[in-house]
Backbone as CSV, one residue per row, in Angstrom:
resi,resn,N_x,N_y,N_z,CA_x,CA_y,CA_z,C_x,C_y,C_z
1,UNK,42.837,16.219,11.047,42.952,16.134,9.665,42.700,14.772,9.529
2,UNK,43.491,13.844,10.378,43.340,12.394,10.237,42.071,12.101,10.244
3,UNK,41.053,12.790,10.950,39.628,12.359,10.831,39.024,12.346,9.851
4,UNK,39.258,13.671,9.019,38.889,13.671,7.838,39.253,13.097,6.652
5,UNK,40.458,12.419,6.922,41.082,11.601,5.609,40.474,10.129,5.951
6,UNK,40.273,9.719,7.112,39.533,8.293,7.123,38.207,8.282,6.955
7,UNK,37.411,9.486,7.183,36.069,9.480,6.565,36.017,9.438,5.262
8,UNK,36.803,10.132,4.528,37.097,10.552,3.109,37.595,8.896,2.565
9,UNK,38.288,8.452,3.238,38.661,7.101,2.709,37.508,5.908,2.893
10,UNK,36.915,5.937,3.949,35.829,5.070,4.310,34.625,5.397,2.680
11,UNK,34.399,6.783,2.750,33.301,6.912,1.689,33.911,6.381,0.495
12,UNK,34.922,6.621,0.091,35.605,6.213,-1.171,35.410,4.753,-1.245
13,UNK,35.827,3.921,0.044,35.998,2.436,0.038,34.293,2.139,-0.471
14,UNK,33.481,2.628,-0.004,31.848,2.272,0.381,31.729,2.449,-1.488
15,UNK,32.103,3.815,-2.007,31.580,3.741,-3.478,32.543,2.868,-4.082
16,UNK,33.742,2.583,-4.073,34.381,1.597,-4.915,33.705,0.425,-4.746
17,UNK,33.170,-0.280,-3.614,32.665,-1.404,-3.064,31.208,-1.773,-3.844
18,UNK,30.649,-0.634,-3.756,29.255,-0.482,-4.822,29.302,-0.653,-5.940
19,UNK,30.564,-0.022,-6.744,31.029,-0.104,-8.113,31.534,-1.436,-8.744
20,UNK,32.219,-2.157,-7.733,32.473,-3.390,-7.901,31.474,-4.506,-7.818
21,UNK,30.516,-4.364,-6.729,29.166,-4.891,-6.813,28.178,-5.132,-8.097
22,UNK,28.259,-3.830,-8.334,27.343,-3.525,-9.555,28.080,-4.323,-10.687
23,UNK,29.438,-4.369,-10.910,30.359,-4.650,-12.206,29.883,-6.256,-12.231
24,UNK,30.202,-6.774,-11.041,30.265,-8.191,-10.698,28.738,-8.859,-11.502
25,UNK,27.756,-8.056,-10.850,26.292,-8.550,-10.898,25.971,-8.771,-12.313
26,UNK,26.623,-7.668,-13.280,26.395,-7.405,-14.799,27.286,-8.498,-15.107
27,UNK,28.338,-8.671,-14.997,29.176,-9.745,-15.521,28.810,-11.046,-15.654
28,UNK,28.020,-11.534,-14.346,27.633,-12.625,-13.730,26.238,-12.971,-14.322
29,UNK,25.199,-11.770,-15.027,24.225,-11.937,-15.067,22.853,-11.829,-13.935
30,UNK,23.489,-11.629,-12.690,22.706,-11.564,-11.582,21.606,-10.410,-11.586
31,UNK,21.956,-9.357,-12.193,21.306,-8.038,-12.441,20.354,-8.286,-13.267
32,UNK,20.166,-9.026,-14.029,18.926,-9.528,-14.736,18.015,-10.610,-14.334
33,UNK,18.487,-11.200,-13.259,17.191,-12.176,-12.428,16.378,-11.455,-11.634
34,UNK,15.267,-11.903,-11.877,14.047,-11.162,-10.962,13.927,-12.145,-9.512
35,UNK,13.635,-11.352,-8.982,13.834,-11.560,-7.477,12.360,-12.141,-7.279
36,UNK,11.809,-13.359,-6.580,10.420,-13.424,-6.366,9.959,-12.554,-5.219
37,UNK,8.575,-12.164,-5.209,8.234,-11.157,-4.100,8.138,-12.114,-2.572
38,UNK,8.434,-11.537,-1.694,8.915,-12.018,-0.271,7.642,-12.533,-0.023
39,UNK,7.643,-13.690,0.384,6.194,-14.456,1.077,6.597,-14.541,2.484
40,UNK,5.553,-13.926,2.917,5.398,-13.892,4.571,4.344,-14.386,5.233
41,UNK,4.268,-14.946,6.553,3.193,-15.343,7.010,2.392,-14.707,7.244
42,UNK,2.279,-13.485,7.249,1.338,-12.681,7.204,0.123,-12.621,6.374
43,UNK,0.189,-12.945,4.964,-0.839,-13.042,4.167,-1.889,-14.347,4.747
44,UNK,-1.121,-15.298,5.390,-1.562,-16.375,5.923,-2.328,-15.904,7.167
45,UNK,-1.701,-15.256,8.030,-2.513,-14.842,9.303,-3.434,-13.680,8.949
46,UNK,-3.468,-13.140,8.099,-4.580,-11.898,7.589,-5.535,-12.671,6.660
47,UNK,-5.579,-13.868,6.381,-6.791,-14.344,5.673,-7.873,-14.690,6.496
48,UNK,-9.015,-14.440,6.586,-10.324,-15.006,7.352,-10.428,-16.526,7.349
49,UNK,-11.035,-16.946,8.474,-10.823,-18.173,8.915,-12.549,-18.756,8.556
50,UNK,-12.668,-19.645,7.833,-13.771,-20.199,7.825,-14.388,-20.786,8.791
51,UNK,-15.571,-20.424,9.774,-15.831,-21.351,11.039,-17.404,-21.977,10.436
52,UNK,-17.817,-21.887,9.212,-19.190,-22.658,8.982,-19.812,-23.915,9.437
53,UNK,-18.499,-24.678,9.003,-18.497,-25.933,9.469,-18.243,-26.480,11.039
54,UNK,-17.868,-25.530,11.946,-17.286,-25.418,13.115,-18.313,-26.217,14.104
55,UNK,-18.278,-27.139,14.772,-19.188,-27.211,15.752,-19.588,-26.318,17.065
56,UNK,-20.645,-26.163,17.534,-20.893,-25.399,18.497,-19.583,-25.459,19.484
57,UNK,-19.461,-24.514,20.331,-18.653,-24.552,21.395,-19.083,-25.642,22.666
58,UNK,-20.302,-25.656,22.912,-21.219,-26.325,23.766,-21.259,-27.662,23.609
59,UNK,-21.273,-28.103,22.292,-21.113,-29.415,21.825,-20.186,-29.987,21.925
60,UNK,-18.813,-29.210,21.706,-17.572,-29.599,22.090,-17.103,-30.006,23.339
61,UNK,-17.494,-29.008,24.110,-17.377,-29.609,25.521,-18.190,-30.712,26.150
62,UNK,-19.434,-30.716,25.752,-20.378,-32.194,26.215,-19.604,-33.337,25.587
63,UNK,-18.953,-33.195,24.380,-18.392,-34.594,23.866,-17.040,-34.904,24.752
64,UNK,-16.100,-33.930,25.098,-15.080,-33.681,25.954,-15.638,-34.568,27.432
65,UNK,-16.480,-34.075,27.640,-16.680,-34.608,29.082,-17.187,-36.055,29.175
66,UNK,-17.989,-36.512,27.865,-18.560,-37.715,27.833,-17.524,-38.391,27.794
67,UNK,-16.307,-38.316,26.901,-15.454,-39.207,26.883,-14.250,-39.432,27.987
68,UNK,-14.279,-38.451,29.092,-13.399,-38.904,30.006,-14.230,-39.865,31.191
69,UNK,-13.197,-40.804,31.471,-13.421,-41.941,32.210,-13.789,-41.361,33.692
């Protein structure tokens, strides 16, 4: 019976916490603040890379070899 009592107290405790948090957000006005959409790096990573102005790979390798002493 003690296990049932503990589990009921935990559920009641969580319900009370949820109610208190909601009331606090209402009193402070935090419930009216709009959260910005989450910006993640995936948008940047998913964007296509423009390579129109990139030099040819062979051209780049030749320049690197010429610069080495």
